[in-house]
N, CA, C and O of each residue as an XYZ file, in Angstrom:
476
protein
N     208.492     88.013    -53.898
C     207.304     87.423    -54.485
C     207.496     85.918    -54.708
O     206.577     85.124    -54.513
N     208.708     85.552    -55.119
C     208.996     84.137    -55.332
C     208.863     83.340    -54.038
O     208.411     82.195    -54.047
N     209.260     83.955    -52.926
C     209.161     83.272    -51.636
C     207.709     83.030    -51.260
O     207.377     82.002    -50.669
N     206.838     83.982    -51.603
C     205.412     83.817    -51.308
C     204.874     82.607    -52.054
O     204.182     81.774    -51.468
N     205.186     82.501    -53.346
C     204.720     81.360    -54.132
C     205.321     80.054    -53.617
O     204.643     79.027    -53.584
N     206.578     80.094    -53.218
C     207.220     78.902    -52.683
C     206.537     78.465    -51.380
O     206.312     77.274    -51.164
N     206.210     79.429    -50.517
C     205.512     79.110    -49.256
C     204.125     78.546    -49.526
O     203.707     77.574    -48.896
N     203.413     79.164    -50.470
C     202.072     78.677    -50.814
C     202.161     77.272    -51.390
O     201.364     76.401    -51.041
N     203.126     77.050    -52.269
C     203.309     75.722    -52.860
C     203.656     74.676    -51.814
O     203.142     73.558    -51.850
N     204.527     75.039    -50.887
C     204.893     74.109    -49.816
C     203.697     73.792    -48.931
O     203.477     72.636    -48.571
N     202.922     74.816    -48.581
C     201.731     74.603    -47.748
C     200.721     73.720    -48.464
O     200.114     72.844    -47.848
N     200.539     73.945    -49.763
C     199.599     73.121    -50.533
C     200.073     71.671    -50.586
O     199.268     70.751    -50.445
N     201.360     71.464    -50.785
C     201.892     70.095    -50.833
C     201.711     69.390    -49.496
O     201.358     68.211    -49.461
N     201.946     70.094    -48.401
C     201.763     69.499    -47.077
C     200.303     69.145    -46.855
O     199.997     68.081    -46.317
N     199.392     70.035    -47.266
C     197.958     69.763    -47.102
C     197.538     68.538    -47.895
O     196.774     67.711    -47.399
N     198.032     68.412    -49.124
C     197.692     67.247    -49.950
C     198.237     65.970    -49.320
O     197.529     64.966    -49.245
N     199.480     65.999    -48.870
C     200.069     64.813    -48.244
C     199.340     64.438    -46.959
O     199.125     63.255    -46.696
N     198.961     65.418    -46.168
C     198.243     65.132    -44.923
C     196.878     64.538    -45.218
O     196.450     63.603    -44.542
N     196.184     65.074    -46.230
C     194.870     64.545    -46.606
C     195.006     63.129    -47.130
O     194.212     62.259    -46.772
N     195.998     62.884    -47.970
C     196.207     61.545    -48.513
C     196.525     60.560    -47.397
O     196.015     59.439    -47.402
N     197.356     60.955    -46.445
C     197.688     60.060    -45.334
C     196.460     59.768    -44.492
O     196.254     58.632    -44.065
N     195.635     60.793    -44.247
C     194.426     60.586    -43.440
C     193.462     59.657    -44.146
O     192.864     58.785    -43.516
N     193.303     59.835    -45.460
C     192.395     58.975    -46.214
C     192.922     57.551    -46.245
O     192.145     56.603    -46.133
N     194.239     57.385    -46.395
C     194.816     56.044    -46.452
C     194.602     55.292    -45.144
O     194.537     54.062    -45.149
N     194.493     56.000    -44.031
C     194.323     55.355    -42.739
C     192.860     55.221    -42.341
O     192.559     54.555    -41.351
N     191.953     55.828    -43.075
C     190.550     55.802    -42.677
C     189.905     54.455    -42.989
O     190.416     53.667    -43.785
N     188.770     54.218    -42.341
C     188.021     52.976    -42.486
C     186.596     53.341    -42.879
O     185.974     54.192    -42.243
N     186.079     52.703    -43.921
C     184.711     52.964    -44.362
C     183.791     51.861    -43.850
O     184.110     50.676    -43.943
N     182.650     52.270    -43.309
C     181.674     51.317    -42.782
C     180.278     51.695    -43.265
O     179.993     52.849    -43.584
N     179.423     50.684    -43.305
C     178.026     50.869    -43.692
C     177.162     50.371    -42.537
O     177.352     49.260    -42.042
N     176.216     51.201    -42.115
C     175.339     50.854    -40.999
C     173.889     50.866    -41.458
O     173.487     51.778    -42.181
N     173.089     49.875    -41.056
C     171.657     49.935    -41.329
C     171.069     51.147    -40.604
O     171.582     51.559    -39.564
N     170.002     51.712    -41.150
C     169.447     52.942    -40.573
C     169.059     52.778    -39.108
O     169.218     53.718    -38.329
N     168.552     51.609    -38.712
C     168.171     51.432    -37.307
C     169.398     51.404    -36.388
O     169.319     51.864    -35.249
N     170.516     50.879    -36.859
C     171.745     50.873    -36.055
C     172.354     52.271    -35.995
O     172.990     52.634    -35.006
N     172.160     53.047    -37.048
C     172.737     54.388    -37.110
C     172.183     55.302    -36.023
O     172.837     56.272    -35.641
N     170.994     55.008    -35.523
C     170.393     55.840    -34.477
C     171.188     55.775    -33.175
O     171.073     56.677    -32.345
N     171.980     54.742    -32.979
C     172.768     54.585    -31.746
C     174.126     55.298    -31.820
O     174.890     55.267    -30.856
N     174.428     55.935    -32.951
C     175.741     56.560    -33.126
C     175.952     57.793    -32.261
O     177.077     58.052    -31.832
N     174.905     58.553    -31.995
C     175.061     59.797    -31.237
C     175.740     59.569    -29.895
O     176.539     60.395    -29.455
N     175.434     58.470    -29.249
C     176.015     58.178    -27.933
C     177.520     57.908    -28.012
O     178.216     57.995    -27.001
N     178.029     57.578    -29.213
C     179.454     57.243    -29.357
C     180.338     58.468    -29.573
O     181.559     58.377    -29.447
N     179.739     59.608    -29.897
C     180.487     60.853    -30.155
C     181.564     60.669    -31.220
O     182.686     61.153    -31.067
N     181.219     59.969    -32.299
C     182.160     59.780    -33.402
C     182.305     61.079    -34.181
O     181.393     61.906    -34.206
N     183.451     61.249    -34.814
C     183.689     62.400    -35.676
C     184.107     61.887    -37.046
O     185.295     61.880    -37.368
N     183.132     61.451    -37.867
C     183.464     60.860    -39.163
C     184.124     61.860    -40.111
O     183.826     63.054    -40.091
N     185.023     61.342    -40.936
C     185.603     62.135    -42.012
C     184.496     62.448    -43.013
O     184.404     63.569    -43.515
N     183.658     61.458    -43.299
C     182.475     61.611    -44.158
C     181.319     60.869    -43.507
O     181.507     59.821    -42.888
N     180.130     61.421    -43.652
C     178.921     60.815    -43.103
C     177.815     61.021    -44.126
O     177.299     62.130    -44.271
N     177.447     59.957    -44.835
C     176.433     60.044    -45.885
C     175.217     59.217    -45.494
O     175.331     58.023    -45.215
N     174.057     59.857    -45.475
C     172.808     59.196    -45.099
C     172.027     58.877    -46.369
O     171.596     59.786    -47.078
N     171.845     57.594    -46.658
C     171.127     57.147    -47.845
C     169.706     56.703    -47.524
O     169.040     56.117    -48.377
N     169.234     56.969    -46.325
C     167.884     56.588    -45.942
C     167.834     55.197    -45.337
O     167.598     55.052    -44.138
N     168.053     54.175    -46.147
C     168.006     52.796    -45.640
C     169.315     52.386    -44.961
O     169.351     51.397    -44.229
N     170.379     53.137    -45.200
C     171.654     52.887    -44.527
C     172.448     54.179    -44.455
O     172.143     55.159    -45.135
N     173.467     54.157    -43.619
C     174.378     55.288    -43.490
C     175.784     54.800    -43.774
O     176.167     53.713    -43.341
N     176.551     55.592    -44.494
C     177.919     55.255    -44.861
C     178.847     56.237    -44.155
O     178.693     57.450    -44.294
N     179.807     55.718    -43.401
C     180.740     56.561    -42.652
C     182.178     56.244    -43.030
O     182.539     55.084    -43.233
N     182.985     57.275    -43.122
C     184.432     57.112    -43.234
C     185.001     57.565    -41.892
O     184.831     58.719    -41.497
N     185.671     56.659    -41.201
C     186.114     56.907    -39.832
C     187.628     56.843    -39.690
O     188.303     56.103    -40.405
N     188.141     57.619    -38.768
C     189.540     57.488    -38.355
C     189.662     56.179    -37.569
O     188.668     55.699    -37.025
N     190.858     55.597    -37.501
C     191.020     54.320    -36.794
C     190.495     54.331    -35.354
O     189.912     53.342    -34.910
N     190.689     55.424    -34.622
C     190.212     55.484    -33.230
C     188.686     55.430    -33.171
O     188.119     54.759    -32.309
N     188.018     56.141    -34.096
C     186.553     56.099    -34.138
C     186.059     54.716    -34.556
O     185.046     54.238    -34.046
N     186.771     54.075    -35.480
C     186.384     52.725    -35.887
C     186.496     51.765    -34.703
O     185.629     50.913    -34.509
N     187.555     51.900    -33.918
C     187.722     51.044    -32.735
C     186.584     51.276    -31.738
O     186.079     50.331    -31.132
N     186.185     52.539    -31.575
C     185.080     52.857    -30.666
C     183.780     52.235    -31.171
O     183.004     51.692    -30.385
N     183.542     52.314    -32.479
C     182.344     51.712    -33.074
C     182.370     50.194    -32.901
O     181.363     49.594    -32.525
N     183.517     49.576    -33.173
C     183.640     48.114    -33.058
C     183.386     47.648    -31.627
O     182.770     46.603    -31.421
N     183.848     48.400    -30.647
C     183.675     48.022    -29.245
C     182.255     48.269    -28.739
O     181.861     47.734    -27.703
N     181.487     49.080    -29.469
C     180.153     49.473    -28.998
C     179.090     48.397    -29.169
O     178.076     48.411    -28.472
N     179.314     47.471    -30.084
C     178.296     46.463    -30.361
C     177.271     46.900    -31.392
O     176.359     46.136    -31.708
N     177.396     48.118    -31.928
C     176.495     48.585    -32.984
C     176.794     47.788    -34.252
O     177.954     47.619    -34.628
N     175.740     47.301    -34.906
C     175.915     46.498    -36.126
C     176.412     47.377    -37.273
O     175.889     48.468    -37.503
N     177.427     46.889    -37.988
C     177.935     47.593    -39.167
C     178.654     46.602    -40.064
O     179.004     45.500    -39.641
N     178.867     47.007    -41.307
C     179.643     46.210    -42.263
C     180.851     47.018    -42.683
O     180.736     48.210    -42.969
N     181.996     46.387    -42.723
C     183.212     47.018    -43.199
C     183.153     47.099    -44.718
O     182.838     46.107    -45.375
N     183.449     48.257    -45.282
C     183.458     48.463    -46.734
C     184.911     48.660    -47.175
O     185.372     49.793    -47.318
N     185.619     47.568    -47.387
C     187.063     47.616    -47.657
C     187.422     48.399    -48.919
O     188.453     49.072    -48.943
N     186.607     48.331    -49.954
C     186.920     48.993    -51.223
C     186.114     50.267    -51.440
O     185.964     50.712    -52.577
N     185.602     50.849    -50.387
C     184.686     51.982    -50.520
C     185.325     53.210    -51.157
O     184.622     53.998    -51.789
N     186.608     53.394    -51.014
C     187.258     54.584    -51.546
C     187.796     54.379    -52.956
O     188.419     55.277    -53.523
N     187.559     53.206    -53.518
C     188.039     52.928    -54.871
C     187.045     53.399    -55.924
O     185.832     53.393    -55.710
N     187.585     53.804    -57.052
C     186.794     54.130    -58.234
C     186.960     52.961    -59.192
O     188.077     52.503    -59.432
N     185.855     52.482    -59.737
C     185.914     51.370    -60.700
C     185.323     51.834    -62.024
O     184.176     52.276    -62.096
N     186.131     51.722    -63.062
C     185.697     52.053    -64.417
C     186.189     50.932    -65.316
O     187.391     50.799    -65.545
N     185.285     50.139    -65.817
C     185.680     48.999    -66.639
C     186.595     48.080    -65.853
O     186.247     47.630    -64.762
N     187.766     47.801    -66.409
C     188.720     46.895    -65.765
C     189.630     47.613    -64.773
O     190.477     46.983    -64.139
N     189.462     48.915    -64.638
C     190.326     49.687    -63.753
C     189.669     49.877    -62.394
O     188.503     50.261    -62.311
N     190.406     49.611    -61.344
C     189.978     49.891    -59.975
C     191.152     50.579    -59.289
O     192.258     50.041    -59.241
N     190.900     51.774    -58.757
C     191.978     52.520    -58.119
C     191.399     53.490    -57.096
O     190.237     53.888    -57.177
N     192.229     53.853    -56.145
C     191.888     54.878    -55.165
C     192.636     56.131    -55.602
O     193.854     56.200    -55.434
N     191.944     57.123    -56.158
C     192.638     58.277    -56.715
C     193.411     59.088    -55.676
O     194.399     59.736    -56.019
N     192.984     59.065    -54.423
C     193.708     59.820    -53.399
C     194.959     59.091    -52.940
O     195.974     59.726    -52.656
N     194.903     57.782    -52.863
C     196.062     57.009    -52.399
C     196.973     56.596    -53.547
O     198.196     56.621    -53.408
N     196.382     56.211    -54.692
C     197.153     55.651    -55.801
C     197.427     56.642    -56.923
O     198.345     56.437    -57.718
N     196.651     57.700    -56.999
C     196.764     58.616    -58.125
C     196.062     58.040    -59.344
O     195.304     57.076    -59.240
N     196.316     58.631    -60.478
C     195.691     58.199    -61.732
C     196.332     56.897    -62.211
O     197.556     56.769    -62.179
N     195.523     55.926    -62.653
C     196.112     54.661    -63.111
C     196.831     54.833    -64.448
O     196.480     55.697    -65.251
N     197.828     54.005    -64.667
C     198.531     54.013    -65.951
C     197.656     53.315    -66.988
O     197.112     52.241    -66.732
N     197.529     53.924    -68.137
C     196.726     53.348    -69.212
C     197.633     52.839    -70.319
O     198.710     53.383    -70.560
N     197.188     51.805    -70.977
C     197.937     51.259    -72.108
C     197.965     52.289    -73.234
O     197.033     53.081    -73.373
N     199.030     52.283    -74.038
C     199.095     53.214    -75.166
C     197.855     53.072    -76.050
O     197.401     51.963    -76.332
N     197.328     54.193    -76.471
C     196.147     54.181    -77.319
C     194.849     54.322    -76.553
O     193.818     54.641    -77.147
N     194.871     54.092    -75.247
C     193.652     54.239    -74.450
C     193.484     55.645    -73.887
O     192.384     56.032    -73.493
N     194.561     56.399    -73.849
C     194.481     57.753    -73.315
C     193.811     58.671    -74.323
O     194.078     58.592    -75.522
N     192.951     59.531    -73.836
C     192.272     60.509    -74.688
C     193.059     61.814    -74.656
O     193.827     62.074    -73.730
N     192.854     62.609    -75.667
C     193.477     63.925    -75.690
C     192.833     64.784    -74.608
O     191.627     64.698    -74.375
N     193.631     65.603    -73.957
C     193.110     66.446    -72.874
C     192.209     67.554    -73.400
O     191.376     68.077    -72.660
N     192.366     67.915    -74.658
C     191.526     68.963    -75.236
C     190.487     68.328    -76.148
O     190.673     67.217    -76.645
N     189.413     69.033    -76.356
C     188.373     68.538    -77.246
C     187.310     67.758    -76.508
O     187.381     67.586    -75.291
N     186.321     67.285    -77.251
C     185.218     66.554    -76.618
C     185.663     65.177    -76.140
O     186.608     64.590    -76.666
N     184.971     64.690    -75.147
C     185.276     63.373    -74.616
C     184.634     63.189    -73.259
O     184.004     64.104    -72.729
N     184.795     62.017    -72.703
C     184.254     61.720    -71.379
C     185.252     62.143    -70.314
O     186.463     62.027    -70.501
N     184.742     62.626    -69.214
C     185.574     63.004    -68.075
C     185.051     62.267    -66.849
O     183.840     62.173    -66.651
N     185.940     61.752    -66.039
C     185.570     61.087    -64.799
C     185.699     62.096    -63.666
O     186.768     62.664    -63.444
N     184.600     62.311    -62.956
C     184.582     63.247    -61.840
C     184.158     62.476    -60.603
O     183.086     61.871    -60.585
N     184.985     62.493    -59.575
C     184.658     61.809    -58.326
C     184.152     62.838    -57.333
O     184.826     63.829    -57.051
N     182.964     62.596    -56.806
C     182.377     63.521    -55.824
C     182.458     62.951    -54.442
O     182.015     63.585    -53.485
């Protein structure tokens, strides 16, 4: 039984590391809605593809980003797109983990309080 848990734990750790590495290498771009219509011809496989109506936001692997850049389709690079900003703190929770807080700023894990949830 212990071996089963060890295997599951190892598999979970590998999955987390692989996801973190993929996210660290990805590139986020923003495309105007009219430029986004030309994406189908590029056969991109975005990690994330969010349609906001007036623009589309894509998270791309480096190879897909290179294909987009070579295509001539208009886009803007979103260098800080994967960062979470709360007050003076800016961090990428997948790449950097939870930021260190000064003593006294940490809340108790139990009881009422604010929780930050990244979707």
